[in-house]
N, C-alpha and C positions, 0 to 999 in steps of 0.2 A: 434582506439588505435592503431590497428594491432598490430603484436609482441610485440610492443615497452611499452604498456602497462605491460605484464610481467616482461619484461624486468629493468623495472623503480623499479615493486616491488619487484626485486631482491636484486640490488640495494640499497632497501630501508631496506629490511628484515636483511641484513648484517651493517646496522648503527641504528637500531633503540634504542635509548637512552627511558629514562622513560616519558610516557606523561604527559604532563600540559593541564590545562584548564586554559581557559583567569577569570575565575569568582571564584573567592577564596571561595566563597560558596559552592561548588561544590567540589566534589572529586570523587574518580573511586577504585573501584575494579577487581582482576582478580577472575572473576569465574569460566573458566576453560583454565587450565594454561599447560594439555598435555593429552595425549591421539588422538587431533587430525593433520591430514595432509591436506594442505591447505583448512580451512573454507571455505566455498564461503555464507551459508544465514542459519537459525536458525527457528525454530516455536513451539513455546508452544504447551503442548498437552491439557492443564487444562487453562482458563483464571483465575481459582483463584489459582493457583499455579504455582513462578518462580521457582521452585527448578526443574522443569522435562522440557527435552524440547528435540528437534529435532535436528540436526547439519547435513549437509552436506557436503560432501568433494566433491571439483571438479575434480584431477584428479584419485580418486581408486574409483568415483561411489557409493559408500559406505553414507549410513545413520546411523547416530550414536546417539543412546540414553543416553543423561546426567542426571545424578540425583544426585543432593546433590553434583555438579561442579566437577564431577568426571564419565567419560564414561565408562559404564556399559556393555556395548553392538556393534553389528553393525546388525540392524534392515532388514536390505536390504542392496547388493551389484550387482550392475546395472553394465553390461556391455560397460563401454563408451570409446569413442572415443575422447581423451583428446588435438590432438595437439591444439597449441597456445589455442585460447578462447574455445576452447571446453572441455566440459567435464557436470560433474554433475551440474546444473544452476540453478536449482527454484525450491522452496517447500513452499505449499499453504493449508491450512487444510478446509477443506470444512466447510462452518458456520454451518452444523448439525454435526459438526463431534464428539461430546459427546454421539450423536444415533448411528452415522451407520459407524463412523471409519475410514471416507474417505482421503486419504492423495493423494494429486497430485504433483507430478515430471515432470520438464522442463528438460532433457537430450538429448547427442547427444550421440545419439546410434551407437558402433561400430560392424562393419563385420564381425569381427574374433569372436564374441561370448565372448572375455573377453575383458581387458582394453588392450587400445593400443592406444600410441603416431601417426603409423605413418598416415598422413593424406589421404591418397586414403583409407586408413580402413576405412568408416565412410558408413553408412546407409541412415539416414535421424537423423533431430531435431526434439523431439518428447515430448508429453506430455501426460504423465499414467494416470492414476488413481489406488491404491492399498486401502487394505482397513485392518487398524490397529487391529489384535488379540490380543491386553496384552501384547506380545512379538515380533513378525515379522511383515511387511507388505508384505500381501499376497494378489490374488489375479487380476494379472496385468488388467488393461482394456486400450486398446486405444483411447484416447482423440479427438485428433489429431497430423499430420504426415506433417512437413516442407521435404520434400524428397531429395532426389542429382538428379539432373536435368543435361544431358549430353547435355543439349543446353546451358547452363547458367555454371558459378561459383559457385563454391559450398562451400566456404571460404578459408581454416576453421578458417577466423575473421570474427568477426560484426555477435556472435550466437545472443546475447539476452540470455534472461532467464528467468527473470525477472515473476512471476507469481501469482496474487489475488485475495482474491475475493470483489467484489464492495458492497456498502451498498443495493443496488440492487441482491443481491445474483446472480449477474453474472460473470464467470470466464476471467478474465483480463491476455495478458501474455503480452510479446513486444519478437520480433523476430529483427534484426539487420539484415542488405539486402546480407550475407553470402557476398559481393562484388560483385553482381549480380545489374543492371539494369542500366551499363555502357554507353558511349554514342555511343559506336559502337556496344550494344549489349541491345536494350533500352526497359524497362520497365515502366509499368501504377505506381508503386509503389515508383518508382526513378525520377520521373517526367521528363523522356526523353521519354514513348511513350505513346500515346493514346492507343491503343489496346491488346499489350502486357503482358501477367500477370507474376511476379516472382514468385510470392508464399509467397513473406518473406519483410521486412525493414518494419515493422509497428504494432501496437496496436492490436493483436485482443481481441472478445468478444463470449462468447460463453457461450451456458449454460450447468450445472454442468454436463451434458449426452455428450458435444465435437457437440451438435445440435445449428445450428445457430440461434440467437433468430429474432424474427421478427420485432425488432423494430431496427435491425443496418442498419446504415447510408448507407450502399450499397446494400442492399440485391436485391433492383429491378437491380440488375449486373448478370450477366447470368452465369460469373463463380463462386464459391461456393469459393474459392481462395481469392475475391477480397468481398463476402457478407460477409465474417468471421470478415472483419475488422472494428474496431474504426475510429483510424487514421491512415498515412500513410507517405512517406516521412520521414522516418527515420533511420537515418544512424545506430545506434547501440546505447545499451541502458544496464547500470548496476543498475537503479534504476525507482522507481516506487513509489508513495502511493496516497492514496487520501485523502485530508482534512476533516476530517470525520464532522467539524462544516458548510460545502457547499457543500460536495457528489461530490466537481472537483476532478478530474483526475490531478496529476503531475509529471513529466517525465521529468529525465536526459539524456541528449543526449550527443554524443563524437563524434566532428568535426575530421578531417585531420588533420593540421598543423595550421589550426586556427579555433576557435572558437570551444567548449564547450556550452552548453545551459540547461538551465533550462524552458520549456518548460507545460504553465495550455493546458491540451489537454480536448479540450470538444469534442461532436461526429460529425467527417466528421471530423476533424481537419488534417491539409496537415500539416508536419513540413518542406518542401521545399527541402527536401537533394532528391535528386545530385546536385541541381544547384545552393541551398542557403544554406549557414552557417552564421549563426548571423543576426543581422539585416537585413534585407532588404535593407535598405538605406547606408549599410557600404562597398555592391558589392564585395563579398569577392571571388577572385579568385586562384584559387589552382588546382593542376592535373586531380582533376578527374572531373570537370567540363570544362577541356579544356582552364583550367586559363582566361574564359571569366567573367565578370560581367554579372549575371542575376538579372531580376527585377520579383516581384510577379507575374507578368504579364505573365510571362515565364513558369508558373507553369500547369501542367497536372490534370487539377481539375474533379473528379465526382461528379453527383449529387448529391448535399446535402454536400461538398468538402469547408470548408476552408483555407484560411491561415490566419496565424499570428506571430509576431513575437515574439523571445523568453522573456519572461520576463525580463532574466538574460543571459547575456554571460559572457567568460572571453575569452580574445583575443587570448591570449596564452595559451592553452589548460591544463587543470590540470589533466586528466584524470577522469573526476568525476565519484562519482561512484551512494552511495544509498541516500535516499531521506527519510526522517521521520518528523512526524509533533508528535509534543509533546504533545500528549493529555491528562494529567498527571498533577493532583492539588498537586503531590511533589515539583512540582519546580515552583516558584515567578514567577510573572510577567518578561518578555525578554528574557523565554524561554518556558513557560508554552504556545500551541497551538500554538508556533514556528515552523520553520522549521532549522533544522540540515542538512546537503548536508556534505557526502563523496566521498573520490580520492585517486590518486593514485599515482599519480608523486610526489606529496612533503609532503604525511601524516599528512595531515590537517584537521580540521573538520570547514567547516565554517555553522554558523549562520545567519540566514534571518527573520525580520521582518515582519508581513503580515501589508497589511491597513485596512482599520476600514473595507470594504465589502469584507476581503479577496481574492481577486484576482489578488493583484501583490505587491509587495513587498516594504516597505519604502525603498526606496533610495535615499540616497540626496549627496552634495559636487561631490568629482569626481568621485561617482559611481550615477548621477543622469542621464545619459547619458542611463546607463541599462549595460553598460560595463566595465570589469576590465581590462586595456588597458595595464598596470603594474604590476608586482607582489608588489609593492607599492598597488597598488589600490586592486589585490586580495585581499593582509591579511589586510584587512581595514574590512572584514567580518569575519577575525578566530576568531574562538569556543577552537581550540585545537592545538596541534601538535604533531608530533611522533607516531601519531597512525595507521604508516604502511598503506598498501593497506586497506582499509576499503567496505567489498563486503555486507554488511549489518548493516542496524540500526534498532529494535524493539525497544517499550516502552513493559517492562514484566506486568506481574499479579500485581507486587507491584509497577509499577509507575515509576518506573525506567528507564533510557534510557539504551541498552545492543545495545554492537559493537562487530561486528567478526570482525578481522581482519586478513587476510588469510596468509600471509607469518608469519606471529608472531605466530598464530596456537594458537589463543586465544580467547575469549570470555572475554570482559570484562564490568564491569556495571556504568554506571555516575549517581551516586546520591548528593542530597543537603550532606553537610558534619553535620547540624540537621537538619533532614527532618521531615516534618512533619507531623499530624498522618491524615491520608483520608479515606474514605469509596470511594467504585466504584462498579462498575457491569454494568452489561446490563438490560435491559426492554424490554417484548415480551409482544406487544399490538395484545391480541385475536381480530380478525374480522375488524381492520385497514386497509383499504386501499396504496398502500406507501408509503414511507421513516417513521421513525418516526421522522424525523430532525424538532425539535426546539418544540416536544409535550413536556408540563412541569412536572414536577415531583415534588413534595414534599418527604421528608421522616423526620421523625418526630426521633428522639431518644428519646426513656423513659428510665427513672429507678423506679421502684415501682410507677409506677402508672403514675409519672409527668414525661410530658415532658421536657426534658434536652436541646435540641437545634433540633430548628426546619431548617432542610435545602432545599430552595428554588433554582432550576434548571430546564434543558431543555434536551433532550435527545437529542446526536449526530443522525448522518444521521444509524448508526448502531443499534441505540435504548442504547447506553451508556452513563458512566455518572462518573466526577473523581469530591470528593468535599473534602474539609476539614473539620475532623474534631475538636470541640475545646477543647476536655478533654478525656483520655483513659476511657475505663470500659466496664464493660458491657453492651448490651445492649435490649430491645427490640425497631425494627424499624417498622415502622409503614410510609407504601411506598404509594402515593397515587398517580396515573398520571390523567389527567385530561378526564373527563366521564366514568371512572372505580369506580367501587369500591374499596377500600382500602385494601391491603393486609396486614398481620403481617407478619415481621421474630422474633421470639425470642432467645435468647444466642447468638446474635453478639458480640463473643468480640474484641477489639481493643488495642492495646498496645502500650500504647507512643512511637511516631516515627513510629508505623503500619502500617496495613489495615488490612481493611476485606471487602470482595467480597461479592457481594450482585444478585443473579439471580434471579429475580424477573419474576413473568408471571402475567399477570392481563389482566382475562378472564370475568367478567363481565361486560358489559357495560350498558349504559342507562342513568347513573348521571350527569345530564346535569348542577344541579344546586351546584354541591358539596357537597351535603349535608351527602353522605356514606348512602341513601335511595331511591333507584330508585320509585316512587310514581307519583301520580297526578301533582305534580310540575312540574316533568321530561316530562311529557304526554304534559302539557300546552305547554310548551316550545320550543318542537318538532313542537306544531299544529301553534303555533305563528311564527315560522319562515320559516315555509312551502314553500316549493320550490325557496327560497334563498339559499345565502352561507356563511350562522353564520356558522362558525366553533366551535362554541360550541354546536353550535345544530347537525352538519355535524359529526355524529358519526362516521362513517365509513370512512371519510376521502374520501368519491369520488370528491366532489368538488359541491355536491347541497342535500339540506336537504329535502328527500324525501319519500317515502314509505320506503325504507329500514333501514331508522331509526326513523321511529315511530314504525318499528315492532321488530328492538331491545328495546324499550321500553317495547313495550307490553311483550314482550319473558320473558323479565326481570323485570318484574313488581312486585312489593313485597322484593325484592332483598335487602337487605342491614339492617341497622336499628342494 
């Protein structure tokens, strides 16, 4: 989007009107109305508390703490180079933030030791880890850096910056191409060289300490800059999110004068830049690819790499930004577990409906070709208008959708006019291997020893759940996950139209038949299924019923009852 991103934002900032939503059952609140300057992303400190969160500011490099709608302190001030698209760009909390306090920040470091808007006063783009001590972010540790390279372009555009932890507890982040990999200075990541490395222009995947996971797609490559990649061929991006119902990664990508994209990013994905933008069949030609129509066969394929067309494109770029999956029982069908996307050029939010297998959008009529070819087609997916430059979209602990608007200097919250009462939370399954995706969970809401409501659901890839509660009240919640003895939480108070958050920890595994007692029946069930892949008896979810499952039952034999 080059510097046009910021120019479009400044125009929108001067013409912001009241926000609108196409769904009359929804409304919005202004959560933070002052104390912010160019906010670009946010992160909630506690999964049960929507009133406390960090907000990062692009140009100042400051991390601010918000409490009950007010900015109460600056907890870190980084020396950023904020020329064009540079600055403090991304924030992510470690999956175990509650115990280790780790906060990860992606920013473009100034070489002057203070904030600078001079393009040449730039050291690198980097991710650093800090520890939250309750009042400040301390103990900086470098995780990964994307340094200046005198043999290549160094921006200041196309910095990317979104970072997040996946369901696999790995750190994912996206870097733009920093204008590298041109046809005159070719590089692998831009599909212009088979040997030279740009060091940027893709999605990286790292262990939380910055080391490279051995199951990354390109670990056999000699260069660690390629080894850390999960995907490449990406021009620039301001949006990335996991669909927690599938554990699949989705990414927005910004084109030159044609084709912004939404991509489904699998292991080894090659998005096609610099030679391709938009669907391969459209043969897009633009100055960066020499105004030549390339095909997917012209791309540079590392071992394990693959190309796929965008799931959706806009022929005229909208300056696409954030993407979020609305995983919340607060919302009705049509928005719950669907996709909301932000932009910078027109101030709109867009909504996309997932198909049954959640690997595609439901697109019909003029959009059946997966391209919005005009403003009329673009607006078919409109969810809201006048939202400014949307730089972050998050589902909060209360189940509502939070919107960060860059030039409005505000944080908004979208919610139903009449919000349903919900219970949500996260379950940790001790001793299980792999992701908890699809693991069954039953919640019994009890009062005076009687079951008032039974909720049957499944966990998502993060072990999370969100379900509606029939009536407000104070409950004892009996929770049971398959194979585990049940756990109970007393004094769970849920107000009408409110929510309760449950942090569940299941530790005692071996209840194969679900009677809440680990006994002879469970032992016989494992023995009978021994050597098979029976999921009910495969207690540790490693794909086979074996000695480990038998030992689990024997170790916990007699528990429960």
